[in-house]
C-alpha positions in Angstrom: -1.6 -12.1 -27.3 -5.2 -13.3 -26.3 -4.1 -16.3 -24.1 -7.1 -18.5 -22.4 -5.9 -21.4 -20.6 -8.2 -24.3 -20.1 -8.0 -26.4 -17.2 -9.0 -29.3 -18.6 -5.8 -29.8 -20.6 -3.5 -30.5 -17.7 -1.8 -33.9 -17.3 -1.7 -36.1 -14.4 1.1 -38.6 -13.2 1.9 -40.4 -10.2 -0.6 -42.2 -8.0 -4.4 -42.1 -8.8 -6.1 -39.0 -7.3 -8.3 -40.9 -5.0 -5.6 -42.7 -3.5 -3.2 -39.5 -3.2 -2.0 -38.4 0.3 -1.0 -34.9 -1.6 -1.2 -33.1 -5.1 1.6 -31.2 -6.5 1.0 -28.6 -9.0 3.8 -28.7 -11.8 3.7 -25.4 -13.6 5.9 -25.4 -16.7 8.1 -22.0 -18.0 7.5 -20.3 -21.3 8.0 -22.1 -24.1 7.7 -25.4 -22.6 4.9 -28.0 -22.0 3.1 -30.0 -19.1 4.7 -33.0 -20.4 8.1 -31.2 -20.0 7.6 -31.3 -16.0 6.8 -34.6 -15.9 10.3 -36.1 -15.5 10.6 -34.0 -12.3 7.9 -36.2 -10.9 9.9 -38.9 -11.5 13.1 -37.5 -9.8 11.4 -36.7 -6.8 10.1 -40.4 -5.9 7.1 -39.6 -4.2 4.7 -42.6 -3.6 2.0 -41.0 -2.3 1.6 -38.1 -4.4 -0.4 -37.1 -7.4 1.2 -34.8 -10.0 -1.0 -31.9 -11.9 0.9 -30.3 -14.6 -1.5 -27.8 -16.2 -0.6 -26.9 -19.9 -0.5 -23.2 -21.0 -2.3 -22.0 -24.5 0.5 -21.7 -26.9 3.0 -23.0 -24.1 3.0 -19.6 -22.3 1.2 -17.9 -19.5 1.4 -14.5 -20.2 3.0 -12.9 -22.9 5.6 -10.5 -21.8 8.3 -10.7 -19.0 7.2 -10.9 -15.6 8.6 -7.6 -14.7 6.3 -5.9 -17.1 3.4 -3.7 -16.4 0.7 -6.2 -15.0 -1.9 -4.8 -17.8 0.4 -5.7 -20.2 0.3 -9.3 -19.5 -3.6 -9.4 -19.6 -6.0 -11.4 -20.2 -3.3 -14.5 -20.2 -2.1 -13.8 -16.3 -5.6 -13.5 -15.3 -6.7 -16.5 -17.2 -4.0 -18.4 -15.9 -4.6 -17.2 -12.2 -8.2 -18.4 -13.1 -6.8 -21.6 -14.1 -5.2 -22.6 -10.9 -8.3 -21.3 -8.6 -10.4 -23.9 -10.7 -8.1 -26.7 -10.0 -7.3 -25.8 -6.5 -11.3 -25.6 -5.9 -12.0 -28.9 -7.3 -9.3 -30.6 -5.3 -10.8 -28.9 -2.1 -14.2 -29.9 -2.9 -13.3 -33.5 -3.6 -12.0 -33.6 -0.1 -8.5 -32.7 -0.1 -7.1 -29.9 2.5 -5.2 -27.2 1.6 -2.4 -28.6 3.6 -2.3 -31.6 0.9 -1.5 -29.2 -2.1 1.6 -28.2 -3.0 2.9 -25.9 -5.6 5.9 -26.0 -7.6 7.1 -23.9 -10.9 10.0 -23.5 -12.8 10.7 -19.9 -14.7 7.7 -18.3 -15.8 5.7 -21.2 -13.9 7.4 -20.3 -11.0 6.2 -16.5 -11.2 2.7 -17.8 -11.7 3.0 -19.7 -8.9 4.5 -17.4 -6.4 1.6 -14.8 -7.6 -1.2 -17.2 -7.2 -0.3 -18.7 -3.7 0.5 -15.2 -2.5 -2.6 -13.6 -3.5 -4.5 -16.3 -2.1 -2.4 -17.4 0.8 -3.3 -20.5 3.0 -2.1 -23.1 4.9 -0.8 -25.2 1.9 1.5 -28.4 2.1 4.4 -26.4 0.2 5.5 -23.7 -2.2 8.4 -24.0 -4.6 9.5 -21.2 -6.7 12.5 -22.0 -8.8 13.7 -19.1 -10.6 10.9 -16.7 -10.4 9.4 -14.2 -8.3 6.2 -12.0 -7.9 4.7 -10.6 -10.9 4.6 -6.9 -11.9 6.9 -3.9 -12.5 7.0 -3.3 -8.9 6.2 -5.6 -5.9 2.6 -4.6 -4.4 2.3 -5.6 -0.9 -1.9 -4.6 -1.2 -2.1 -7.1 -3.8 -1.3 -10.2 -1.4 -3.5 -11.4 1.5 -4.3 -14.2 3.6 -2.0 -16.1 6.1 0.1 -19.2 5.0 0.3 -20.5 8.7 4.1 -21.4 8.5 3.4 -23.3 4.9 6.8 -24.2 4.0 8.1 -22.1 1.0 11.5 -22.7 -1.0 13.0 -19.8 -3.2 16.0 -21.0 -5.6 17.6 -18.8 -8.2 20.8 -17.7 -9.5 22.8 -14.3 -8.9 23.0 -13.9 -12.3 19.8 -15.4 -14.0 19.1 -13.0 -17.0 15.2 -13.1 -16.7 15.0 -13.3 -13.1 16.9 -10.4 -11.1 18.1 -11.8 -7.6 16.5 -8.4 -5.9 12.8 -9.5 -6.9 13.4 -13.2 -5.5 14.5 -11.7 -2.5 11.5 -9.3 -2.5 9.2 -11.9 -3.0 10.7 -14.4 -0.3 10.1 -11.2 2.2 6.2 -11.0 1.2 5.9 -14.7 2.0 7.6 -14.1 5.3 5.1 -11.2 5.9 2.4 -13.5 4.9 3.2 -16.4 7.4 5.4 -18.4 5.4 8.6 -20.5 6.5 11.0 -19.3 3.8 13.9 -21.2 2.7 16.3 -19.0 0.3 19.1 -20.4 -1.7 20.9 -18.1 -4.1 23.2 -20.3 -6.4 26.2 -18.3 -7.4 26.4 -18.5 -11.3 23.7 -20.9 -11.9 22.5 -21.0 -15.5 18.7 -21.0 -16.0 17.9 -24.5 -15.0 16.8 -26.6 -12.0 19.7 -28.3 -10.1 20.1 -31.1 -7.7 20.3 -29.2 -4.7 16.9 -27.6 -5.6 14.9 -31.1 -5.9 16.5 -32.2 -3.0 14.9 -29.5 -1.1 11.4 -30.2 -2.5 12.0 -33.9 -1.4 13.1 -32.6 2.3 10.0 -30.2 2.4 7.3 -32.5 1.3 
């Protein structure tokens, strides 16, 4: 599947960008849409934040499960990472600091957020990985570089998720620690494949 993602298809919500003190990326899961992430913006109730929800082509960031060989998920994966690079660079060029940028994803979007932020670790405002982990058949530490400088990183997932093994969440959280993030890890017993209230409360707390 030749997935090429367009940063211009992103949706915006919250306060106008010129008034925002923070920007929170909202990355949707497989089969979902950018607009499906916007109700979460309302739940968070952040009055100083612009919300940026990119849209994947065909509602899919990459075609195969995140545990597949990385080459199997090309060119979609690289295109998705470039999209985030482009949008991040635009925000930095417009005057935002990396500390004002936050990243949140669910499911496939959580995996994309985890992968992007670990490949380009920097002092971000926060990274929120809701049922996801680093991408690939194995975790390769050499792929990740930079220094989070105590960036708050929240990992929330289920111990029985059908798509995201608990072991990969734990591995991913450890890579984040090695890159200098301040990690909060929550494994929820028997949680279905969804976002729960406690995760939303953690995001509020860390923002």
